[in-house]
Residue, then its C-alpha position, 0 to 999 in steps of 0.5 A: x553333508x546334511x542339508x542346513x536347516x533354516x528354521x524360518x525357511x528363508x534360505x536354501x544354502x544347499x541349492x547351487x542356483x540359490x547360492x549363485x543368485x544370492x551372491x549376485x544380489x550381494x554384489x549389488x551392495x559392493x559400495x556399501x559393503x566396502x565401507x563396512x569391511x574397511x571399518x572392520x579392518x581398522x578395528x582389527x589393526x592399525x597396521x596394514x602390514x600385520x601378519x594376522x591369522x583370521x577366521x571368518x565365521x559364516x564366510x559365505x563366498x568370502x567377501x569379508x575374507x577377500x577384503x581383509x586379505x587385500x587390506x592386510x597383504x601378510x594375513x592368512x584366512x580360514x573361511x568357515x561355512x556350512x554350505x558346500x555350494x557356498x564354499x565352492x563359489x568362495x574357492x572360485x572367487x578367491x583364487x587371486x589369494x591362492x595359498x593364503x586361504x582355505x575353506x572348512x565346511x562345517x555347520x556352526x549350528x551343531x555342537x562341536x563344530x569348532x573341533x573341525x577347525x585347526x589352530x587358533x586365530x588372532x582375529x575371528x570375524x563374522x558378518x551378517x551370518x550368525x543370526x541365521x541360526x535363529x535360535x538364541x541358545x544356538x547363537x550363545x553356543x556359537x559364542x562359547x565355541x568361538x572362544x576356544x578358537x581365539x588366541x590369547x590377546x586376540x579378538x572376536x568381531x561380529x557384525x550382525x543383527x542384534x537379535x536377541x538384544x544387544x544387551x543379551x548378546x554382550x552378556x553371552x560373550x562375557x559368559x563365554x570368557x571374553x573381556x573388554x566387550x564393546x559394541x557400536x554401529x559403524x555409522x549404520x542403523x541400530x538393526x546391525x551392530x558390531x560387537x568386539x570381544x577380546x581374550x586376555x590372559x588374567x595377568x595382562x588384562x589391562x594391556x593387549x600389547x603386553x607379550x603373553x603366553x597362549x592359554x590352554x583351551x578348556x579340556x572339552x575342546x582339546x583335540 
């Protein structure tokens, strides 16, 4: 796979040593991170027994996916990341959840990445990842492709730095097709904000609990 390009030259996700060192630094923030992940889980579902299918975008070594699989023991997860080294580390760290997760290595900064991910999901999540592509037009395109991966009645929850502005990104999510787009801070600073976007069928837009038929994907994304 081609090397992932960081336009600001902040990260080298192709380096095994860099990925290992970066992961160790993240481990030092475990207590703070658990509070965030727990809040995300509660937003996704009030029922910890829910058998939900989750897609974690920019999953890295799977920290959020691991938490969600532990919190929802009947859930399954697909972890997407553009770094082969990060996926290798993730598969190793997530061995306790063997059979309930898999990795898909593809670069979500490149058009068409969503076609490499099979199926659709009750919840698509992402944590401090999408902003790393830097370019606003690429972030917007990621939202557009993410829409094709969410089941009708499902949601996309993105916890990230709001750059470009929160207002702009909420508009992009609505333009992608999501409805009931919300945002908040999980009790943290405004530099990091979560956005929650739901996908409802036209006839059931007022209620997420109403049974619904899965809508067809836009023609250009059919596999």
